[in-house]
C-alpha positions in Angstrom: 0.1 -0.3 -0.6 2.2 2.4 0.9 5.1 1.3 -1.9 2.5 1.9 -4.5 1.6 5.0 -3.0 5.1 6.3 -3.3 5.3 5.3 -6.4 2.1 7.4 -7.9 3.8 10.5 -5.8 7.0 9.5 -7.9 5.1 9.0 -11.1 3.5 12.6 -10.4 6.4 14.6 -9.5 8.5 13.2 -12.9 5.9 14.4 -14.4 5.1 17.8 -13.2 9.4 18.0 -13.5 9.2 17.6 -17.6 5.7 19.6 -17.8 7.9 22.6 -16.3 11.2 21.5 -18.5 9.0 21.1 -21.9 8.6 25.7 -20.7 11.5 26.3 -20.1 11.6 30.4 -20.7 8.4 30.6 -18.7 9.1 28.4 -15.7 12.6 30.7 -15.8 11.2 33.8 -15.4 8.0 33.1 -12.6 11.2 31.3 -10.3 13.4 34.3 -11.2 10.6 37.3 -9.8 9.6 34.6 -6.8 13.8 34.3 -6.2 14.2 38.7 -6.4 11.3 38.4 -4.6 12.2 36.2 -1.8 15.9 37.5 -1.9 14.5 41.4 -0.3 13.5 40.5 2.6 16.3 37.6 3.3 18.8 40.1 2.7 17.3 42.1 4.9 17.4 39.6 7.7 20.4 38.6 6.5 22.3 42.0 7.4 20.1 42.8 10.3 21.5 39.4 12.0 25.1 40.5 10.6 24.5 43.6 12.6 23.1 42.0 16.1 26.3 39.3 15.6 29.1 42.7 15.0 27.1 44.4 18.0 27.0 41.6 20.1 30.8 41.1 19.9 31.6 44.9 19.9 29.4 44.8 23.6 29.3 41.3 24.3 30.4 42.5 28.3 28.2 45.9 28.4 30.9 47.8 30.9 30.0 50.2 34.2 31.6 52.7 36.6 30.6 53.0 40.1 32.4 55.9 42.4 32.2 55.2 45.7 32.0 57.6 48.5 34.9 59.8 49.8 36.7 58.6 53.3 35.3 54.5 52.6 37.1 51.9 54.8 38.2 49.1 53.3 35.5 47.2 55.1 33.5 48.5 52.7 35.3 48.3 50.1 35.5 44.6 50.7 31.4 44.4 51.7 30.4 45.7 47.7 32.9 43.5 46.0 31.5 40.8 47.7 27.8 42.2 46.8 29.1 42.3 43.0 30.9 39.0 42.9 27.4 37.3 44.1 25.5 40.0 41.7 24.5 37.4 38.5 23.7 39.9 36.3 27.5 40.8 36.9 30.5 39.1 35.6 33.8 40.7 36.7 34.6 43.7 38.3 37.9 45.4 38.9 39.0 47.7 42.0 40.5 50.6 41.2 42.0 52.2 44.0 41.8 56.0 43.8 45.7 56.2 43.9 45.6 53.5 40.6 43.7 56.1 39.5 45.6 59.6 40.1 48.9 57.1 38.5 46.8 56.6 35.3 45.8 59.5 35.0 49.1 60.8 35.3 50.7 58.5 32.8 47.7 59.7 30.1 49.3 62.3 27.8 48.8 66.0 28.1 47.9 65.1 31.8 51.0 65.3 33.7 51.5 68.8 33.8 47.7 69.0 35.5 47.6 66.9 37.7 51.5 68.1 39.4 50.0 71.1 40.5 46.9 69.3 42.2 47.3 69.4 46.2 45.6 66.4 46.9 43.9 63.3 44.9 40.5 64.9 44.5 39.6 60.9 42.6 37.3 58.2 43.8 37.7 54.5 44.7 36.1 52.8 42.1 34.5 49.7 40.6 35.1 48.6 36.8 32.2 46.1 36.6 31.2 43.8 33.3 27.5 42.8 32.8 25.9 40.0 31.0 24.6 41.5 27.6 21.8 42.7 28.0 18.0 44.5 27.4 18.4 48.7 28.2 15.6 47.8 30.4 17.3 45.5 32.2 20.9 47.3 32.7 19.2 50.2 33.8 17.9 48.2 36.8 20.9 46.7 37.0 22.7 50.8 37.6 19.5 52.2 39.5 19.8 49.5 41.9 23.6 49.6 42.7 23.1 53.3 43.0 21.0 52.7 45.9 23.8 51.1 47.6 24.3 53.7 50.7 28.5 53.5 49.9 28.2 54.8 46.3 28.0 57.8 45.1 27.7 57.5 41.4 26.9 54.7 38.4 28.0 55.3 35.6 27.2 53.8 32.1 26.3 54.9 28.9 22.9 53.4 27.6 22.2 55.4 25.0 23.8 53.8 21.7 22.9 50.8 23.6 19.1 51.8 23.0 20.1 53.4 19.5 21.1 50.1 18.4 18.4 48.1 20.4 15.6 50.5 18.4 17.5 49.8 15.5 16.7 46.1 15.2 13.5 46.0 16.1 13.1 48.4 13.0 14.5 45.7 11.2 13.1 42.9 12.5 9.9 44.7 11.7 11.0 46.0 8.4 12.4 42.4 7.2 8.5 41.3 9.1 6.4 44.0 6.6 8.6 43.3 3.2 8.5 38.8 3.8 4.6 39.3 4.4 3.9 41.5 1.1 6.1 39.8 -0.9 4.9 36.4 0.3 1.3 37.8 -0.7 2.7 38.2 -4.1 4.6 34.9 -4.8 1.1 33.6 -3.6 -0.6 35.8 -6.1 2.0 35.1 -9.0 1.8 31.3 -8.0 -2.6 31.5 -7.8 -2.2 32.6 -11.6 -0.2 30.7 -12.9 -2.3 27.6 -12.1 -5.5 29.3 -12.9 -4.1 29.4 -16.5 -2.6 25.6 -16.8 -6.6 24.5 -15.3 -8.0 26.4 -18.2 -5.6 25.1 -20.6 -5.9 21.7 -19.3 -9.9 22.1 -18.7 -11.0 19.2 -21.1 -7.9 16.8 -19.8 -9.7 17.2 -16.6 -12.7 16.7 -17.8 -11.7 13.6 -19.2 -9.9 12.2 -16.6 -13.2 13.0 -14.4 -15.3 10.9 -16.9 -13.1 7.7 -16.1 -13.7 7.9 -12.9 -10.3 10.6 -11.2 -10.6 11.6 -8.1 -10.3 15.2 -7.0 -7.2 14.7 -5.2 -5.5 12.8 -7.6 -6.5 15.9 -10.5 -4.9 17.9 -8.2 -1.7 16.6 -7.3 -0.1 17.7 -10.6 -0.7 21.4 -9.8 0.6 21.3 -6.4 4.0 19.4 -7.1 3.8 22.4 -9.7 3.7 24.9 -7.6 5.7 23.4 -4.5 8.6 22.6 -7.3 8.6 26.7 -8.9 8.1 28.2 -4.7 11.8 25.3 -4.2 13.4 27.2 -6.5 11.9 30.3 -6.8 13.8 29.9 -2.8 17.1 28.2 -4.4 17.5 31.0 -6.8 17.1 34.0 -3.8 19.2 32.2 -1.7 21.7 32.3 -5.2 21.3 35.7 -5.5 21.8 36.6 -1.5 25.2 34.3 -1.4 26.5 36.4 -4.5 25.7 39.7 -2.9 27.5 39.0 0.6 30.1 37.6 -1.0 30.4 41.4 -3.2 29.9 43.2 -0.5 32.8 41.4 1.4 35.3 41.1 -1.2 34.3 45.4 -0.8 35.3 45.1 2.6 37.9 43.6 2.1 39.2 46.5 0.4 37.8 49.1 2.8 39.4 47.5 6.0 42.9 46.9 4.5 42.9 50.7 4.0 41.1 51.6 7.8 43.6 48.8 9.7 40.2 46.5 10.8 38.5 43.3 10.0 35.3 42.8 9.3 33.4 39.9 7.1 30.0 39.3 6.6 28.8 36.0 7.6 26.5 33.8 4.7 23.0 32.5 5.6 23.4 29.2 8.0 21.8 25.8 7.2 19.1 26.4 8.9 18.6 29.8 7.9 19.0 27.9 4.6 16.6 25.0 4.8 13.8 27.3 6.2 14.4 29.7 3.6 13.6 26.8 1.1 10.7 25.6 2.7 9.4 28.4 3.5 9.6 29.5 -0.4 8.6 25.2 -1.4 5.7 26.5 1.3 4.5 29.5 -0.4 4.5 28.1 -4.3 2.0 24.9 -2.6 -0.1 27.0 -1.0 -1.1 29.4 -4.4 -0.9 26.6 -6.1 -3.9 25.0 -3.6 -5.6 28.3 -3.1 -6.3 28.4 -7.3 -7.0 24.5 -7.9 -9.2 24.7 -4.8 -11.3 28.6 -6.2 -11.4 27.0 -9.9 -11.1 23.2 -10.4 -14.2 22.5 -8.9 -16.0 24.7 -11.6 -14.9 22.1 -14.7 -17.4 19.4 -14.6 -17.7 16.1 -17.2 -20.3 17.7 -20.2 
């Protein structure tokens, strides 16, 4: 039973491939149109993913500076260090005494003459802490929590850039979703119209098939395979377009990196993303064909 079912589907699959190959120009144009449509949201998604990856590497451990109150004793410093070590949001901390901070300032270019004129050390003791990567909200809550510690005078954390980056990534996700939705509808419409034309051109063949007892599932199966195969080919075309575009951009980035002495390289689609693209494109083609068949096939009855 299963073998017969598989044989039947294999026969329809190869028959559909033969029909697609028999009209190479029309099929190729449809595949190219779908590939270009799918490459737009895929390309934006990949660029946002690369931006998130680069920003994650640059800010994998956001930094805060804790400035302690004056005349704090060693016992209070040890207590703060213990609190920092026990906080799960803090990766590590470094204590910088006011003497060490002044010494670093003296070693900085341009500050030697200024620090030599100081009668006393105006710098406070401080901790430099590295936190886990999080949203601006969670890092802001951590900053507010530490700020309330009685021994802490001020907590410095520049979260503006992180908020801008977070907003940019949110905007990018929205753009990807909007593009994917609109262009998916366009692909479904293209396949809907393509299958409608095929049904009209094969009307006599469909009528004869119904006269000899063919079921609706048997009649619509080639059209569904046609939509899925062309959708899959469109997804493969989109993958080729995006891969070629990323490779071309990387070649230009290499030249730019040589001028500015930095290294940057855009990542290609991962295996999981590539499989998702192919499956999604095949599903779009199948869905367009399914809607078209459901809309038009029932209208054809043997005379």
